[in-house]
N, C-alpha and C positions, 0 to 999 in steps of 0.2 A: 500134245495142246499147243493151240496157236490162237492168235487174235485174229478176228476177222468175223464173217456171217456165216452160218452154217449153210445157207443156199449157195454160196461159192463152191463148197464141196461137189454140189450136184452139177456144176459148170466146166469140171475139170479134164473135158474131152476124153482121150484115151484112158485116163487114170480114174473115170468116174467110178464113184464108190457104189457097192453093192446094195448097202442097205443104210437105214438111219434109224436112231432111236429119237422119238418126237415126244415133246409135252402134247396132252390133249385136255380135255374138260371131263368132269365127273360123269357128264351125261353122255359124252361120246356124240355129240352134235358137231361133225365135221364141217358144217358149214356156219358155225357161229364165228364170232370176232375173236374169241379168246380160247385159247392161247394165242397169241399173235404169230408164233414160229409156227404153229400148225397151221393157222390162216395162210401163211405165205407158201406152204407145202402143197395145200389143197389148192390153192391158186394155179400151181403148176400143173397139178393133175387135173383141172377142171378142162384144160386145153384138149383133154381125150376124153370124151363122153363115156366111152366104156369103162374107163378107170374110174373115173369119178361115180359113176351109177354103182358100181361094184363095191367101193369104198363105202359110199353112204349106206347102202343096203347091210353089208356086213356090220357095220358100225351099230346100227339099228338093233340087228340081232344080238350082238354082244351086249349091249346097254341094257336088254331085258334082265341080265343078271346082276346089274349095279356095279360100279366102280369103286373100289377102296383106293384113297389117294395114297399115291407113291408106292403103293405095292402092286395093285392089279395093273396087269398088261393088257393090250389089244394088239396082237402081232397080225400083219395082213400083208398079202402079195400084192403090190399095186398094179403089178402088169402080169398077165397070164404067162405061165412059163411056156406054154405052147406057141406064143407069139414069137417070131424070128428075132426080134430085137427090142431092147428096153426103150421108150423115149428118153431123149437125152435130158429131159427137163427135171427128171425125178429118179431116184433108185429104183430097183425092182422089189425091194421088200422094205416094209417099216415096220417098227414096234413101238405103238404109243403108249405112254405113262400118265395116268392122271394127276395134273398138277394144278388144275385150276376149276373154276366154274364157268358155264358158257357166257355170263356176263363180267366175268373176272371177279377178284375178290381175294386171290390166293395171298397176298401180301399180309392179309389177316389171320392165316391158317398156319402158322409157323411150326405148331406142334405136330402137325401133319408131315412134317419135312426132317423129322429126326433122321440123322445120317443112315442108321441101320436099315431105317425103311426104304429110304432112296435106294440103299444097296439091293435092297430084296428086287425091286423094279427093274433096275439095271441088269441084274445076274439073270432074272428071267427072261429078259428081252435078248441079253446077249446069246444064253443057251438055245433058245428057239432060232434065232439067226444062224447060230452055228449049225444047229441040225439041216437048216435049209441050204447050207453049203457056202453062204456068204463068206467072202474073203476080206472084205474091207467095209468098216461101219463108221458112221459120223454122228456125232449128237452135240446138242447145245449143252449149257449147264442145267440139266433138268432138276427143277424145283427152286431156282434161285428167286424167282418172283421179283425179277429186277426191273421189269416194266413197271411195277406198281407205285414207284415213287415219283412225285410230281416234281416238275422243274422247280417249283418254290421250295419244296421241302429240301431239294438238293443243295439249295444255297446254305443250308445249315451243315457245318462239317460234320456234326454227330449223325444226321442221317445218310451222309456219304459214306461214313464209316460202318453204318448199320448195313448199307449196301454192299460193302467189301465183307462183313460176316455172312451174308447170304450167299455170295458167291464163293466164299472160301469152304462153307457148310456143304454147298452142292458139289464142289471138287472133290471133298473128302468124301461124300456119300457114293459119287460115281467110281472114284478109285476102291472103295471098298466092294463095291459091287463087282468090278473088274477082277479084283483079288479072288472073290468067290468063284468066279466063273472059270478062272485060268486052270483050275485043277481038271477041267474036263473038256478043254478047248480041244476042237479037232480041225476046222477048217479056218476061222478066222486068223487074220495074219496082221490086220492093221486096225487099229482103234483110234478115232481122231476125236478129240475134245475140244469144242470151239468156245472161246471167250468172246462173247459179243463185243465188237470193237466201239459201240456205243456205251455200253457199261463203263468201259475203259474212259471215254470221254465224261460220263457223270461223275466219276469218282475222282477225276483228274480233270478239273475244266481248263482248256488251254489258258496259258498266261498272256495276259495283253502285250501288246507289241511294244508298248512304253516300257515294260520291264526286263525286255531282252537283254541277256548278258549280266544282270544283277543276281541279288541273293535269293530273290523270288523264284528265278529260273531253278536254281540250285536246289532249292528245297522241293520244287515241282519234279524235277527229275529224280531227286534221290526218293521221293514218295513212290514215283512209279516204279523204281528198281526194289525198293523194300517190298512192294506188292507183288512183282514178279518172283522174287525169292521166295515169298510167303506161299504163292501158288504153287511153284515146283517142290518146296518142301512138303506141303500138305499131301499133293498127287503122290511123291514118293513114299511118304509113311502109308498113307492108305492102301497102295497097290501092295504093301507088305502086311497089310491086315489092321493097321494101327490108327483109330480115328483121330482127328485133331480135336481139341480141346479149347474152351476159351482162354485159357491159361497159355497156350500156345501162341496167340496174338499179341501184337504189341501194347494193347490196352486191355489187361486182363479182365477188368470189369465192363468192357464196351459191348462184348458180345453175348453177355448172359442171356438176354431175351431172345438171343438165336440159338444157343448151344446148350442152355440149361433146361430146355424141355425133356422129361422122359418121353417116350413114345406113348402116345393116346390112342393109336390103333392097332390092335393085336389080332393075329391069327390064331 
């Protein structure tokens, strides 16, 4: 798990990843503005007309069946296997999980992102990519809805803490999905989980220069360290099949609106 931008993993030269697990909208509109992570990938794919046309047509065909949030997946080969090389700008395979609507709104759908549901989508994508022979996979924090909180809201420490809850919820769901997949793993050797660097900046706004060296800086640094420890602990637990609970977080009652939901969508 690392902090950065998932797109950076597409630009790693000789170590370019084989596949990506990405969020999409429940209508599978590939040219929609949301989720923004999908839009960033599609922008890269759009530089290759054949790849973009194939992606859009495949998505339209799959959308006819409907997409259940967090569970349903749309696996796709972004570049034909018969082609001699895969374009450097994006991975060979992608597996999309519905986490938003085409015009956004996922921040208000928290009951659709129960950890066990996220895990189903992640496990399904990893299994498909594994069957395709992918050896390396990268993904952002699926279902965190981290872009839905406005700058004004983030001035409130409570809203920043809720953002942290959503991120931890996503980390746990992804870890549970990886745990379920590992029993049947054949080809995948690396799974990268990217914590968006802007989410870190939202949670922990930079300290004013006038405060440098004082107690404010110490509290700021300690808060970042505590979050890092929490993220690592959460992922470690989830990889062993144990979901994180509200009581595992520093403020036990602060995450009930995120962790307190039972799954509202069932198979």
